[in-house]
N, C-alpha and C positions, 0 to 999 in steps of 0.2 A: 188402633192397630195401623191405620194408614199413616199417621204421623210418625209412629215408630219406624215403619219401613222406609220412610223417606228421610227422616231426620237423623237416625242413628248412624247410617253410613257416612253422612256428611260430617258428623261430629268425630267419629272414630278415625276417619281418613286424615284428620289434622294431627294425629298423634301416633307415636311409635315408642316401643320400649327398646331396651338394649339390643334385642334380637331382631328389630325391625317389624315386630308384631303390633298391630293396632289393639286398642282396648277391646276385649271380646267378652260380651255378656254371656252368662249362663241363664237361660230361661227355664225355670222350674215350672213346667206347664201342667195344669190340672186337667183331668179328662172331662170335667163338666164345662170347660171352655173350648173343648174340641168340637167346634161347630162353625158354620158360616166361613169355612176355609181358613180359620185362624191358624191352625197348626201348620198346614202346608205353606202359609205365608211366612211364618217364623222359620220353617225349615229352609225356605228360599234364602232368607237372610243368613242362616248358618252356612248354606252352600256357597255363599259369596265370601265366607271367611270371617263373619262378624260375631260368631258365638256358637254355642251348643245348647241343645235341649235336654233337660233332665226331668224328673218326675216330682210333681207337687200334688199332694192328695188331701182333699177335705173329705171327712167321713164321720159318721156317728153323731151328726147334728140333730136330726129329727128322730132317730132311734139309735140305740147303741149298736155298733157294728159287731160282727163276730169274726173270729180268726179265719173261718172258712170263707166268708164273703170277702173279707179283706184280701186274702190270698187270690181268690178268683178275680177280683177287681184289678189287682196289680198285674197278674199274669195276662189278663185280657188287654190292659192298657199297654203293657210292654210290647205285646204282639202287634197291636194296631199302630203304635208309634214307630215300631221297628220297620214297618212297611216302607217308611220314608227314609230308612237308613239311620234313624235315630238310635242312640246309645252305642257306645263302644263295646268291644268284646274282650274276654279273657278266657283262654283255653277253649275257644269255640262257643262260649256262652255270653249272651247279652248281659251287661252290667249297667246299673243305673245309680245315680246320686239322688238323694231324697230330701224333700222339705215337707214337714207335716203342717197342714193347714190349721190355723187357730192355735198353733204352738202347743198341741196336745199330744205330743209323741208318747207312745206307750201308756195311754190312758192316764196322763199325768194331771188332768184337771177334774178330778173327782167324778169321772164317768162322762163328762161332757166332751163332745167333739171327737170321740174315739170309741171307747168301749172294749178295747182289746189289750189285755195285760201282757199278752205274748207277742206284741207287735214287733219287737226287735228280732225275735226268732223268725217271724214271717218275712220280714225284710231281708234278713240274711239268706233264707232259703229260696227267695225269689230273685236273688241276684243283686241286691243293694250293696254297693261298695262302701258307702259312707253316708252319714246324716249331716245335713247342713242347716238344721232348723234354728239353732241358737246362736246368740242370745235372744231372749224374748223379753224385751223391755216392757211390753204392754201387759205381760203376764209373768211377773217376777217369780212367782211360786213354781212355775214350770221349768225354770232354768236348772241346769245341773249344779250340783254343789261345787264342782270343779270349774271355775271360770278361767278364761284365757289359757286353756289347755287343749291339746289334741290327745284323745285317749280312747281306749277300747272299753265299751260297756258290755256287761254280761247280763243276759236276760234272766229274770225270775218270772216264769210264766204265770205265777199265782199272785203276783204283786204288781202295782203300777209303778211307773217312773224308775225302772230298773237302771236307767242311765245316770242316776244322780251322782254316782261315783264310779270310778273304773281305774284301769291301769294305763298310765301315760305311755304314749308311743315313744320309744327310745331307740337310739342307734344301736344296731347289732343285738337287739333283743327280739325274740320271736313274737309275732302277733298273737293276741289272745282275745278271748271273749267273742261276742257275736257281731258287734258293729263298731266301726270307727266313728267317733264324734269329732267333727271339724267345726270349731266355733269361731265366730268373729270376736273382735275386741270389745271389752267392757272397761270403762275408765271414767274417772272424774272429769268434769268439764263445765265451764261456764261460758256462755256466749256473750256475756256483758263485760268480762274482765274483772268483775267484783267477786272476791273470794266468798262472800256471803251467799252468792247465788250458785255455788257449785252443786252439781247433782251428777248422778251416774248416767252416762251415755253408753249406747251400744253401737252396733254396726249399721244402723239404719240410715239411709240417705233418701231424703224426700220429706215433703210437708214441713214440719218444724225442725227436722234434723238436716239442715243444709250442710253441705260440705264446705270446709274452709281450711286454710293452711294449718291452723292450730289443731284441728281435729285430725288431719292427716299425720301431723307430728306425733300425736298421742297414739294413733294406730301403730306407728312404727315403734314407739317407746314401749308399748305394751309387750312387744317381743314374743308373740306366739310362735313356738318352734318345737321341733322334735328334740327330745332330750339327747344331748351329745352333739347336736348340730345347731348351735345357737346362732350362727351367722346367717342361717336361712330363716328369715322372718316371713310368716304367712299372714296376710291381711285379707279376710273375707268380709265383704259388705253386702247389703241387700237393699233393694228399692221397693220392696213390697208391691210388686206388680206395676211399678213405674206410674204411680197414681198422680204425681205432680210433674207434668211434662216440662214445666219451666225449670225445674231443678234437675231432673234426671236426663233431660235432652238439651238443656240450654246452657247459658253462660256459666252457671255455677259449676257444673261438672266439667265443662271445657276448661275453666280456670284450674280446677282440681287436677285434671290430667297434666296440664302445663306445669303446675307446681311440682307434681311428682317427678316429671321428666327433668326438671331443672335442679331440684333439691336432692332427689334420690336416684340419680343415674349419672354420677360423675365418674364412674368406671374405676374408682380407686376405693373410696370408703363404701359406696353404695352402687349396686347394679339392679336395675328395675326389670321385672318380668311381668307382663300382663298374661294371666292364665285363666282358663276355664276351671270349673269345679273338678272336672275329670283330670285335667292336667295338674291341678293342685294335689289331688289325691296321689297321682303317680309320682310326683316329686317327693311327697311325704314318704311314700313307700321306698323310694330310692334312698332317702336319708335314713330310714329305718334299717335298710339292708346294709348301710355303711358304705355305699358306693363312693369310690375315691374321687371321682370327678368333681371339680369345684364349681362347674357351671350347671345350674338347675335346668337350663334350656334343653340339654340333651336327654332329659328324663320326662319330657311332656307325655310320652306314650309308653312309659316304662312297664306298666302292667296291663292297663286297660287301653286297648287300641283306639285310634281316632274313628269317629263315626264316618260313614260314607253316605252323605245326604243325597236324596233325590226328591225334590218337592213335588214331583208329578207322579210319584209311585203309589201313594196310598189313597185312602178314602178322605174326602173333604171334611167329613165330620165323624164323630164316634158312631159305632154300630149300635143297633138297637139292643144288642146283648150287653154292651158296655154301659149304655145309658141306664138300662134296667138295674145293673149291679150297683151303680152309683146312687140311683134314686132310692134304693132300699134304705139308705141311712142319711142321704144328703140331697137336698133340693135347694137350688139358689133362686 
């Protein structure tokens, strides 16, 4: 954490997108890490303009979770995180983005690491605006059948993995279903240049999945977009907790940002925008609504407002109530 707090601002301050915005991370932060001042430290980083905090939840590992316990866990987490100003609002209600721990959204891994077939419904009812879990290259069977797509999933509370298929988000078509699924790119790739070594890569950055120019090019070529607004390409990546500091805080990412700013920000064919998960969702919703403006920058706060962070406002660690809710099904 100390390295992140000191190194990320130095890295981000070297770079800017078309709008003058530095690269801003979205930290999907799990409540079982809310201890020893970790959350207020992240919030301080967000308060300085380097990113936003959303919700990451591990549950159902040591015992299958229930819809009731999941709902109570999320509601308590949102309440305690929101004390720091975390999460934006829509129509006076806190809204959050979600990543499921262990890639087991909607009980997709045969009862492991979840247990709740109605998870999409619980997420919608507790204020989730979109899921950002996938792709899951470590657990291919958990992935939606629809890859490289932004779509709405409709829950079947009696069955797992209801997000397998859904209705794509399209310009001037009403929203449908229970939850928007925003996925990162999946594409063939070889890090040796030898066609015999091609394999499928996802959006992970870190460990063996280092960032390089060719991967960035593939992310763009994958072309994830809202149907009808093909010229707005959305690229979501993840670092899985920033496990390898040399890659996610070092020269590799520095070079990646520099390449994106030189190759994909020429202001004619390409315009680059660094966005948080919340801002990405807002821009997607603007495209869906058919907004006429050609500059996505004006839609960063289109539906869900920007958080108002105060790192000194909340508790330095999770309450005993929240700890107990998490421990019912998950212990690290």
